[in-house]
C-alpha positions in Angstrom: -103.6 -239.9 -52.0 -100.3 -239.9 -50.3 -99.3 -236.6 -48.8 -95.9 -235.2 -49.6 -94.0 -235.0 -46.3 -91.6 -232.5 -47.7 -93.0 -229.0 -47.4 -92.8 -226.7 -50.4 -90.4 -223.9 -50.0 -91.8 -220.5 -50.7 -89.7 -217.5 -51.4 -90.9 -214.7 -49.2 -91.8 -211.5 -51.1 -90.9 -208.1 -49.7 -94.0 -206.0 -49.6 -93.3 -202.3 -49.9 -96.1 -200.0 -48.6 -97.4 -197.4 -51.0 -95.3 -194.2 -50.9 -92.4 -195.8 -49.0 -90.1 -195.7 -52.0 -90.3 -192.0 -52.5 -90.2 -188.8 -50.6 -93.3 -186.7 -50.5 -93.3 -183.4 -52.4 -94.2 -181.5 -49.3 -91.1 -182.8 -47.5 -89.0 -181.8 -50.5 -90.6 -178.4 -50.5 -89.9 -177.8 -46.7 -86.3 -179.1 -46.9 -85.4 -177.0 -49.9 -87.1 -174.0 -48.4 -84.9 -174.4 -45.4 -81.9 -174.8 -47.7 -82.8 -171.6 -49.5 -83.2 -169.6 -46.3 -79.7 -170.5 -45.1 -77.8 -170.5 -48.4 -75.7 -167.4 -49.3 -73.9 -167.4 -52.6 -71.6 -170.5 -52.9 -72.4 -171.4 -49.3 -75.6 -173.0 -50.7 -73.5 -176.1 -51.7 -72.5 -176.6 -48.1 -76.0 -175.9 -46.8 -77.6 -178.4 -49.2 -75.0 -181.0 -48.3 -75.9 -180.8 -44.6 -79.6 -181.2 -45.3 -79.2 -184.0 -48.0 -76.6 -186.2 -46.4 -76.7 -185.6 -42.7 -80.1 -184.3 -41.5 -82.3 -186.3 -43.9 -79.8 -188.9 -45.4 -81.5 -188.7 -48.7 -78.1 -188.9 -50.5 -74.8 -190.4 -49.7 -71.7 -188.2 -49.8 -70.6 -189.8 -53.1 -74.0 -189.3 -54.7 -74.2 -185.7 -53.5 -70.7 -184.9 -54.8 -71.7 -186.3 -58.2 -74.6 -183.9 -58.2 -72.2 -181.1 -57.4 -70.1 -182.2 -60.4 -73.0 -182.1 -62.8 -74.2 -178.7 -61.4 -70.8 -177.2 -62.2 -70.7 -178.7 -65.7 -74.0 -177.2 -66.8 -74.6 -173.6 -67.6 -76.2 -171.3 -65.1 -75.9 -171.1 -61.3 -74.6 -174.3 -59.7 -76.7 -174.1 -56.6 -79.9 -173.9 -58.7 -78.7 -176.7 -61.0 -77.9 -178.8 -57.9 -81.4 -178.2 -56.4 -82.9 -179.3 -59.7 -80.8 -182.4 -59.9 -81.5 -183.5 -56.3 -85.2 -182.9 -56.7 -85.3 -184.8 -59.9 -83.5 -187.8 -58.3 -86.1 -187.9 -55.6 -89.4 -187.3 -57.5 -88.7 -186.7 -61.2 -89.9 -183.5 -62.9 -92.3 -182.6 -60.2 -89.5 -183.0 -57.6 -87.2 -180.9 -59.7 -89.8 -178.1 -60.0 -90.7 -178.3 -56.3 -87.0 -178.3 -55.1 -86.0 -175.4 -57.4 -89.0 -173.2 -56.7 -88.7 -173.8 -52.9 -85.0 -173.1 -53.0 -85.6 -169.8 -54.8 -88.6 -168.5 -53.0 -86.8 -167.0 -50.0 -84.2 -165.1 -52.1 -86.8 -163.9 -54.6 -89.1 -162.3 -52.1 -86.2 -160.9 -50.1 -84.6 -159.5 -53.2 -87.9 -157.8 -54.2 -88.2 -156.3 -50.8 -84.6 -155.0 -50.8 -84.9 -153.7 -54.3 -87.9 -151.7 -53.3 -86.0 -150.3 -50.3 -83.0 -149.5 -52.4 -84.9 -147.6 -55.0 -86.6 -145.6 -52.2 -83.9 -145.2 -49.6 -80.7 -146.4 -51.2 -78.7 -143.3 -50.4 -79.2 -143.6 -46.6 -76.0 -144.4 -44.6 -77.7 -147.1 -42.5 -78.5 -149.1 -45.6 -75.0 -148.8 -47.0 -73.5 -149.9 -43.7 -75.7 -152.9 -43.6 -74.6 -154.0 -47.0 -71.0 -153.6 -46.2 -71.0 -155.8 -43.1 -73.2 -158.5 -44.5 -71.0 -158.7 -47.6 -68.0 -159.5 -45.4 -70.0 -162.1 -43.5 -70.8 -163.9 -46.7 -67.1 -164.3 -47.4 -66.8 -166.4 -44.2 -69.7 -168.5 -45.1 -68.3 -169.3 -48.5 -64.9 -170.2 -47.0 -66.6 -172.7 -44.7 -68.4 -174.2 -47.7 -65.2 -174.6 -49.6 -63.6 -176.4 -46.6 -66.5 -178.8 -46.4 -66.5 -179.5 -50.1 -62.7 -180.0 -50.0 -63.0 -182.6 -47.3 -65.7 -184.5 -49.3 -64.3 -184.2 -52.8 -60.5 -183.9 -52.5 -59.5 -187.2 -51.0 -56.2 -188.2 -52.7 -53.0 -186.5 -53.9 -54.4 -186.8 -57.5 -57.5 -184.9 -56.4 -55.3 -182.2 -54.9 -53.4 -181.9 -58.2 -56.7 -181.5 -60.0 -57.9 -178.9 -57.6 -54.6 -177.0 -58.0 -55.0 -177.3 -61.8 -58.5 -175.9 -61.7 -57.4 -172.9 -59.6 -54.4 -172.1 -61.8 -56.4 -172.4 -65.1 -59.0 -169.9 -63.9 -56.9 -167.5 -61.8 -53.9 -167.1 -64.1 -55.0 -168.3 -67.5 -58.7 -167.2 -67.4 -59.7 -170.6 -68.8 -63.3 -171.4 -69.5 -65.1 -174.2 -67.6 -65.3 -176.5 -70.7 -61.5 -176.6 -70.9 -61.2 -177.4 -67.3 -63.8 -180.2 -67.8 -61.8 -181.7 -70.7 -58.5 -181.5 -68.8 -59.7 -183.0 -65.6 -61.8 -185.6 -67.4 -58.9 -186.7 -69.6 -56.4 -186.7 -66.7 -58.8 -188.8 -64.6 -59.3 -191.3 -67.4 -55.6 -191.6 -67.9 -54.9 -192.1 -64.2 -57.6 -194.8 -63.9 -55.9 -196.8 -66.8 -52.5 -196.3 -65.2 -53.7 -197.4 -61.8 -55.0 -200.6 -63.3 -51.7 -201.3 -65.0 -49.5 -200.1 -62.1 -51.2 -201.0 -58.7 -48.3 -199.3 -56.9 -49.9 -195.9 -57.8 -52.9 -196.7 -55.5 -51.5 -194.6 -52.5 -51.4 -191.5 -54.8 -54.7 -192.0 -56.7 -56.8 -194.2 -54.5 -57.9 -197.7 -55.1 -59.6 -197.4 -58.5 -59.2 -200.9 -59.7 -62.6 -202.0 -58.6 -65.8 -200.6 -57.2 -65.5 -199.2 -53.7 -67.7 -200.4 -50.8 -70.6 -198.2 -51.9 -73.9 -197.5 -50.3 -75.7 -199.6 -52.9 -73.5 -202.7 -52.3 -73.9 -202.4 -48.6 -77.6 -202.5 -48.8 -77.6 -205.2 -51.5 -75.7 -207.5 -49.2 -77.8 -206.8 -46.1 -80.3 -209.5 -45.2 -83.9 -208.4 -45.7 -85.6 -206.9 -42.7 -89.1 -205.5 -42.0 -90.0 -202.6 -44.1 -89.4 -199.3 -42.4 -87.0 -200.8 -39.8 -83.6 -199.2 -39.2 -80.4 -201.2 -39.8 -79.3 -202.8 -36.5 -82.7 -202.3 -34.9 -84.1 -199.2 -33.3 -87.1 -197.1 -34.0 -88.7 -197.5 -37.4 -88.5 -194.7 -39.9 -91.5 -192.4 -40.0 -94.2 -193.2 -42.6 -93.2 -192.0 -46.1 -89.6 -191.6 -45.0 -87.0 -192.5 -47.6 -84.0 -192.3 -45.2 -82.9 -195.9 -45.5 -81.7 -196.9 -47.9 -81.0 -193.4 -49.3 -83.9 -192.0 -51.2 -81.8 -191.5 -54.3 -81.3 -195.2 -54.6 -84.9 -196.1 -54.0 -86.3 -193.7 -56.7 -86.5 -195.2 -60.1 -84.0 -194.0 -62.8 -85.7 -194.4 -66.1 -83.9 -193.1 -69.2 -85.8 -194.9 -72.0 -86.7 -193.0 -75.1 -90.5 -192.8 -74.4 -90.0 -191.2 -71.0 -87.3 -188.9 -72.3 -89.6 -187.8 -75.2 -92.4 -187.1 -72.7 -90.1 -185.1 -70.5 -88.9 -183.0 -73.4 -92.4 -182.3 -74.6 -93.4 -181.1 -71.2 -90.4 -178.8 -71.0 -91.4 -177.4 -74.4 -94.9 -176.7 -73.2 -93.5 -174.8 -70.2 -91.2 -172.8 -72.4 -94.0 -172.0 -74.8 -96.1 -170.7 -71.9 -93.2 -168.6 -70.7 -92.8 -167.1 -74.2 -96.5 -166.2 -74.3 -96.2 -164.4 -71.0 -93.1 -162.3 -71.9 -94.6 -161.4 -75.3 -97.3 -159.4 -73.5 -94.9 -156.5 -72.9 -92.0 -155.4 -75.2 -89.6 -154.8 -72.3 -90.3 -158.2 -70.8 -89.6 -159.8 -74.2 -86.2 -158.0 -74.4 -85.3 -158.9 -70.9 -86.6 -162.4 -71.0 -85.0 -163.2 -74.3 -81.7 -161.9 -73.1 -81.8 -163.8 -69.9 -82.8 -167.0 -71.7 -79.7 -166.8 -73.9 -77.4 -165.9 -71.0 -78.8 -168.8 -68.9 -78.5 -171.3 -71.7 -75.0 -170.4 -73.0 -73.0 -169.2 -70.1 -70.8 -171.8 -68.4 -68.7 -171.3 -65.3 -71.1 -170.5 -62.4 -73.3 -167.6 -61.8 -70.3 -165.2 -61.5 -69.4 -165.9 -65.1 -72.9 -164.7 -66.1 -72.5 -161.3 -64.5 -70.5 -159.5 -67.3 -73.1 -160.7 -69.9 -76.0 -159.5 -67.6 -74.3 -156.2 -67.2 -73.9 -155.8 -70.9 -77.6 -156.3 -71.5 -79.0 -154.2 -68.7 -76.5 -151.4 -68.6 -74.8 -151.0 -72.0 -77.5 -152.3 -74.4 -80.8 -151.2 -72.8 -79.8 -148.7 -70.1 -82.2 -150.1 -67.5 -79.5 -149.6 -64.8 -76.5 -147.4 -64.3 -73.1 -148.9 -63.4 -73.6 -147.7 -59.8 -77.0 -149.3 -59.6 -75.6 -152.6 -61.1 -72.9 -152.6 -58.4 -75.6 -152.1 -55.7 -77.6 -154.9 -57.2 -74.6 -157.2 -57.0 -74.1 -156.3 -53.3 -77.7 -157.1 -52.6 -77.4 -160.5 -54.4 -74.4 -161.3 -52.2 -76.2 -160.6 -48.9 -79.4 -162.3 -50.0 -79.9 -166.1 -49.6 -79.6 -167.9 -52.9 -77.3 -167.6 -55.9 -75.7 -164.4 -57.1 -77.8 -164.5 -60.2 -80.9 -163.5 -58.2 -79.7 -160.1 -59.4 -82.1 -160.9 -62.3 -85.0 -160.2 -59.9 -83.6 -156.8 -59.0 -83.3 -155.9 -62.7 -86.8 -157.2 -63.4 -88.2 -155.2 -60.5 -86.6 -152.1 -62.0 -88.1 -152.8 -65.4 -91.6 -153.9 -64.5 -92.2 -154.1 -60.7 -93.1 -157.5 -59.1 -94.2 -159.0 -62.4 -90.9 -158.0 -64.0 -89.0 -159.6 -61.1 -90.8 -162.9 -61.6 -90.1 -162.7 -65.4 -86.4 -162.0 -64.8 -86.0 -164.9 -62.3 -87.8 -167.5 -64.4 -86.0 -166.7 -67.6 -82.6 -166.6 -65.9 -83.0 -170.1 -64.5 -85.3 -172.0 -66.9 -82.6 -173.1 -69.5 -80.3 -174.7 -67.0 -83.2 -176.2 -65.1 -84.5 -177.8 -68.2 -81.1 -179.1 -69.2 -80.6 -180.6 -65.7 -83.9 -182.5 -65.8 -83.0 -183.9 -69.2 -79.6 -185.2 -68.3 -80.2 -186.2 -64.6 -81.3 -189.8 -65.1 -78.7 -190.7 -67.8 -76.0 -189.0 -65.7 -76.9 -190.7 -62.5 -76.9 -194.1 -64.2 -73.6 -193.6 -65.9 -71.9 -192.1 -62.8 -72.5 -195.3 -60.8 -70.1 -197.2 -63.1 -66.6 -197.5 -61.6 -64.8 -195.6 -64.4 -67.4 -192.8 -64.5 -67.3 -192.5 -60.7 -63.6 -191.8 -60.6 -63.5 -189.6 -63.7 -66.3 -187.5 -62.1 -64.3 -187.4 -58.9 -61.4 -185.8 -60.7 -63.6 -183.2 -62.4 -65.3 -182.3 -59.1 -61.9 -181.8 -57.5 -60.9 -179.4 -60.3 -64.1 -177.4 -59.9 -63.6 -177.1 -56.1 -60.2 -175.5 -56.9 -62.0 -172.9 -59.1 -64.3 -172.0 -56.1 -61.1 -170.7 -54.4 -60.7 -168.2 -57.2 -64.2 -166.9 -56.7 -63.5 -166.5 -52.9 -60.3 -164.5 -53.6 -62.0 -162.2 -56.1 -64.8 -161.4 -53.7 -62.5 -160.9 -50.8 -60.4 -158.3 -52.6 -63.3 -155.9 -52.9 -65.1 -156.8 -49.6 -62.4 -157.3 -46.9 -61.0 -153.8 -47.0 -60.4 -153.1 -43.3 -60.1 -154.8 -39.9 -63.9 -154.8 -39.1 -64.8 -156.5 -42.3 -62.0 -159.1 -41.9 -63.2 -159.7 -38.3 -66.8 -160.3 -39.4 -65.7 -162.8 -42.1 -63.5 -164.6 -39.7 -66.2 -164.6 -37.0 -68.8 -166.0 -39.4 -66.4 -168.8 -40.5 -65.6 -169.7 -36.9 -69.2 -169.8 -35.7 -70.4 -171.9 -38.6 -67.4 -174.2 -38.4 -67.2 -174.8 -34.7 -70.4 -173.7 -33.1 -72.7 -175.3 -35.7 -75.2 -172.4 -35.5 -77.8 -172.3 -38.3 -76.8 -169.9 -41.1 -80.0 -167.8 -40.7 -79.0 -166.9 -37.2 -75.5 -166.0 -38.2 -76.8 -163.6 -40.8 -79.4 -162.0 -38.5 -76.7 -161.5 -35.9 -74.3 -160.2 -38.5 -77.0 -157.7 -39.7 -77.3 -156.3 -36.1 -73.5 -156.0 -35.8 -73.2 -154.3 -39.2 -75.8 -151.7 -38.2 -73.8 -151.1 -34.9 -70.4 -150.8 -36.5 -70.8 -149.4 -40.0 -73.9 -147.2 -39.7 
């Protein structure tokens, strides 16, 4: 038999070691625990951005900002919605649960502790002085977050116009978030079509005629290299790392009807278990039912939920006085996490530690469930060129609305020179010194005790 002198060509197969295409749950838990420890009110969006795009490189800037856009569109607290979305993108429903619980653990336990101290010693001058100084410090942290988000999400004159429109609609016209979504989305669609027809508009709107040089395209065109090796050489990534390419691109995005049905059934089981628990005590049922409705139907960030929460707990059931509700709001502002952690304060007043857990779970479950349902379809759709740019315009509009929140908080918090100085100092330190937020807050607490007590 005559041998064939021409060797057969074999296409090499890339072998991916087990676990290399996903981030371990324990890593997600540790990272979101760190995010939760250093996140105060809206500053959580900036803290999460630092951990997701810079420290771990699990998401690109564009992917992260799309997550911010979805978090603003859904009801509930944007920081919790964002944690749910990011966790789901990394590891599905288990990742969403791990990220959200880890993010909320620090603020929950700290709020329970502060609630107990308030109900025991709330009239003491030293406690009031501490709240006053830390409330001013939070303003500086929020300002830095808005600056960072502006740099990432407001890149063109059109984005600036959308941010201004979002600000005006909320500040002067008290417009709901759904109207802002419709306006910004419609305007973005129109400008995309105009830009395709009139290329001369590109300097004002950005080059939206075709897909940008995205992270996906860059890695798709890169020659294959050994698994776990960094681009351009260098040390390999640690085992289980999903840093390159970004973990959000390596995790599968499945939105077929079988998996969506399975996901919805699991969410229904979780909700059923929650309803069984809150039915054990009448006050838990009233509180949990009220919080479930507020969390499912209130759009416009956690601050938009506050009037409805106040109506339930002060006017309807009388669990708190107006003065106690104001104190609870101050505590939520100086506690890491979203302002709606006020639900843990209310729950603690109603039923101790168990009541605090019931209040927190029912406040956040509706938006968490909605986020996990829409995360995969949204992520797939947002990678299309048209969807990317429409979402960019919507995100810019919502960044403008955050300025309104900052102004409203500042009016009641920055009332004298010491409070203004603390806010300015917190902004400058976080902006230029790059000190971790936890240390800024601890230092601010000591200064508050020295100045205001």
